[in-house]
C-alpha positions, 0 to 999 in steps of 0.5 A: 345270584352267587354272592361273590359274583354280585359283590364283584359287580357292585364293587365295579359299578361304584366307579361309574358314579365316582367319576368326577366329570363336568356336568351341566347343572340342572334346574331340578337339582335343588328341588330334588335335594329339598325332598331328602328330609322326607325320607321317601324314595325320590323317583326321577322320571322323564323321556329317554336321554333327558339326563336322568342318569347324569342328574344322579351324578350331579346330586352326588356331587352337590351332596359332596359325597366321598367314596363309601358315603354313597352306593350306586347300582345300575340294573341295566348290566348284563352281569345282573341278569340273574338278580332275584328278589332275595339278592336285595338283602345281599346289597345291604350285606355288601354295604355293611361288610364293605364299611359303607357309611351308615344311612348312606344315600342309594342311587339306583339306575334302570330300576325297571330291569329287576322285580320286587324292588318296590318292597325293598325300597319301601322297607329301607326308605327310613334308613337310606335316602334313595334316588331312582331312575328308569324307563323303557318298554318294560316299565315306563317312568310314569309306571315306576312312580305309580307303583310307589304311589303315596310312598315316593316323591316323583319329579319330572326331568325335561330336556334342557331349558334355555338357561341350561342350554346356555350353560351347556354352551358356556354362553354368558348371560350376566347383565343381559338386561343392560348389555346390548351386545349380550342381548344380540348373542342371546337372540342368536342362541335362542334361535338355535335353541328354538330349532335344536331343542334341548336333548342334552347329548344333542346340545353337548355333542352339537349333532342333530343326527342323534335326534332321529335315533333317540326318537326311534328308540322311544317309538319302538322300545317304549311304544310299539313293543307294547302293542300287537305287531299289526299296529306298528304301521298305524302307530308310526302313522299316528306319530307322524300325524302328531309331529306334523300337528304340534300346537294344533287341535286333535280330534281322536275320532278324526285321527281314527278315520285318518289312520283307519283304526275303527276302534277308538279305544285302541287309538286312545291307548296309543295316544296314552302310551305316547304321553306315558313315554313323555313324547307327546302331551295333550291339553284340554280346552278349558271349561268349568264342566269336566265333561265338556273338557273331555268332549272337546278336542285337545291340543298336541305338544311335543317334548322337544322342538328338535324332534319336531324340526328334524322329523316333523316339519320345516322350521321356517314354515312353522315358526309360530307353532314351534315357538308355542310348543317351546312356551308350553314346555316351559309352563309344563316344566314349572308344573303349571295346570295348562289349558287352552281357551276358545270361544269367539277367538282363541287364547293359546294358554290359560293357567289355572291356580286352584279354582281360578284361571290366574294367567292368560298367554298368547303366543305368535312368532311375529305380531303384525298387521295380518294377525294383530287384531286376531291375537289381541282379541283372543287374549282380551276375550280370555282376560274378560272371561276370567276377570284378569287385569293383565295378559301376556303376548309372547313373540320371537323378538317384540317388546311392547305394552298396550291397553285393551279395554282398560286392561294391560297387555304385555308383549315380550320376546320369549327369550327374555321371558325365559331369562326373567323367569330364571331370575324369579326362581 
């Protein structure tokens, strides 16, 4: 690429990260900053529109970097279409000639649009802290981090948490434990969060129409493009099936029959692509035998409740499954190792810590006469199985504590659980 043209684009792009806009701080910011001393590229992964580029702005702001104390490049710029491997050295020449601060951090957006970047990143990682984002049909976020396995730090950015959702809407949550008026407001906001989900632009612009557009972008650009054109219809059918069965068990063989694809390997590849695009997640039934874990049906979860309620099924008819999906996302955000438990009864989540199951969590929208015995027995069975002294039932708005076979079961509203977790951090 012509050096003069490249320099012009690089000069122009610096304005993008220089803008001092007001952004909602993310829970992940502190974690990202804590890795800088390791002198490894930090790869920020996540679903489309989860706020990866915005996080670069926030990190730059937190580091209090001024002009020429950082460098930014966005490869999703048509003016860089002729960028080649040899042009990476020209970036370093640009930094030197323009008197950028020595060892200044480098922020790279849409890295998948260029080739050979991983060798360059590996070469300069000792000299420059690097923050990398990127994801589309050419190279998904998970694949970017895989390319740099052992030579990078990978962090996952999810849509807004409840705390971030409240921050985005400027809702005060101070003293919520004591102020009943604040609690009433938080319950109202939580109901909206449960339905809207946490895609940042949807929340900031208060427009659910963006959900369908974003979902279709992921579906067509990140998944369908990767397969034979003849598979477009089956992939869309699988997408609808997954959305309609969030928080339910999934049998690959049954799904294969439903969409009439005889080749199980093809179905598994499609499901893997959904997971690589961070659109859907699948968790195993817990078993001490890994072989049995693989053989048993998995449970389906979606990256954002907004996709489920806007495209999948009606909120009012599936409140329990949507609440369970939200709890799963919070556990996933905390990087917990999650399984479900099923023997005589079922427990929605058991959390593994090392070699042991450390927690058991049941989720139901409303604990009532019709489901009380089933929900408590399923949780108690998991507690007995894994010798846990305490279990948790998360509901929409019930708060209680009870004993079952001498063990404590805490019943708590999800919104309180989310806010208490935030305090614990």
